[in-house]
C-alpha positions in Angstrom: -0.1 -0.1 0.0 2.9 2.4 1.0 4.4 1.9 -2.7 1.1 2.7 -4.2 0.8 5.9 -2.1 4.4 6.6 -3.0 3.8 6.1 -6.8 0.6 8.5 -6.6 2.6 11.0 -4.9 5.3 10.9 -7.6 2.9 11.3 -10.3 0.9 14.0 -8.9 4.5 15.9 -8.3 5.3 15.2 -12.1 2.2 16.6 -13.2 2.6 19.6 -11.0 6.0 20.3 -12.6 4.3 20.6 -16.1 5.7 19.4 -19.4 6.0 15.8 -20.2 8.8 14.0 -18.3 9.9 10.5 -19.4 7.8 8.8 -16.5 4.6 10.6 -17.7 5.3 9.5 -21.4 5.8 6.0 -20.0 2.5 6.0 -18.4 0.6 7.7 -21.4 2.3 6.4 -24.2 3.6 2.8 -23.5 6.8 1.0 -22.3 8.2 -0.7 -25.3 12.0 -0.3 -25.3 13.7 1.4 -28.3 14.9 -1.0 -31.0 16.4 0.6 -34.2 15.0 -2.4 -36.3 11.4 -2.3 -34.8 11.1 1.5 -35.1 11.9 1.2 -38.8 9.1 -1.2 -39.4 6.7 0.2 -36.8 3.5 2.2 -37.6 3.2 5.5 -35.5 1.3 3.7 -32.5 4.4 1.2 -32.4 6.6 4.2 -32.6 4.5 6.0 -29.9 5.0 2.9 -27.6 8.7 3.5 -27.8 8.7 7.0 -27.3 9.9 7.1 -23.6 12.4 4.9 -24.1 13.7 7.0 -27.1 14.0 10.2 -25.0 15.4 8.4 -21.9 18.2 6.9 -24.1 18.8 10.0 -26.2 17.7 13.3 -24.4 18.1 16.7 -26.4 21.6 17.7 -26.8 22.9 14.2 -26.8 22.6 13.6 -30.5 23.0 15.7 -33.9 20.2 15.8 -36.6 22.4 13.4 -38.7 22.6 10.9 -35.8 18.8 11.0 -35.3 18.3 10.2 -39.0 20.9 7.4 -38.6 19.1 5.9 -35.7 15.5 6.4 -36.6 15.6 6.5 -40.3 14.2 8.8 -43.0 12.1 11.7 -41.3 8.2 12.0 -42.1 8.2 15.1 -44.7 6.2 17.8 -43.1 6.3 21.3 -44.7 6.7 23.4 -41.3 9.6 21.0 -40.1 11.4 20.2 -43.1 14.5 21.5 -41.6 14.2 19.2 -38.5 13.8 15.6 -38.3 10.2 14.8 -37.6 8.3 11.4 -37.0 4.8 10.6 -36.7 3.9 8.9 -33.3 0.7 7.9 -31.6 -0.4 6.6 -28.2 -1.6 3.1 -28.1 -5.3 2.4 -27.4 -6.2 2.0 -23.9 -3.8 4.6 -22.8 -5.0 7.6 -20.9 -3.7 9.9 -23.6 -5.8 11.3 -26.6 -5.6 8.9 -29.3 -4.4 11.1 -32.1 -1.2 11.5 -34.3 1.5 13.6 -33.1 4.5 14.7 -35.0 7.7 14.2 -32.8 10.0 17.0 -34.0 13.6 17.2 -33.2 14.4 20.9 -33.2 18.1 21.3 -34.2 20.5 24.2 -33.7 21.3 25.4 -37.2 24.9 26.2 -36.5 25.9 23.1 -34.7 23.6 20.7 -35.9 22.8 19.4 -32.3 19.4 18.6 -31.3 18.3 21.2 -28.7 14.7 20.3 -28.2 12.2 17.6 -28.8 8.6 18.7 -29.3 5.2 16.8 -29.8 3.1 18.6 -32.1 0.2 19.2 -31.4 1.0 19.1 -27.8 -0.8 16.4 -26.0 
């Protein structure tokens, strides 16, 4: 019972902090481990399930745009984000997230090529 209460307190604290943390993404999106081969063949729901694992293993600033493309394959073409790698992701059915497609965008510094931020568009 104590662990359940502790987990509830942790979740409330994470929600109060705002934004989507990896733990919040794990709860909302799924808990599939990132696998390069699986990502390349996954639909957007399969990719959404790997989202938390991806962000845990590769936080913003740890990769360049070229490394993102090497890891995740060819980005989804999208006019507003052509200069940044972007991939369609969607939460799995049965999660408490709204089930609609989002664009996972790796915002990149034009000078260094490093990823400075990841965004979900539209925001969940």
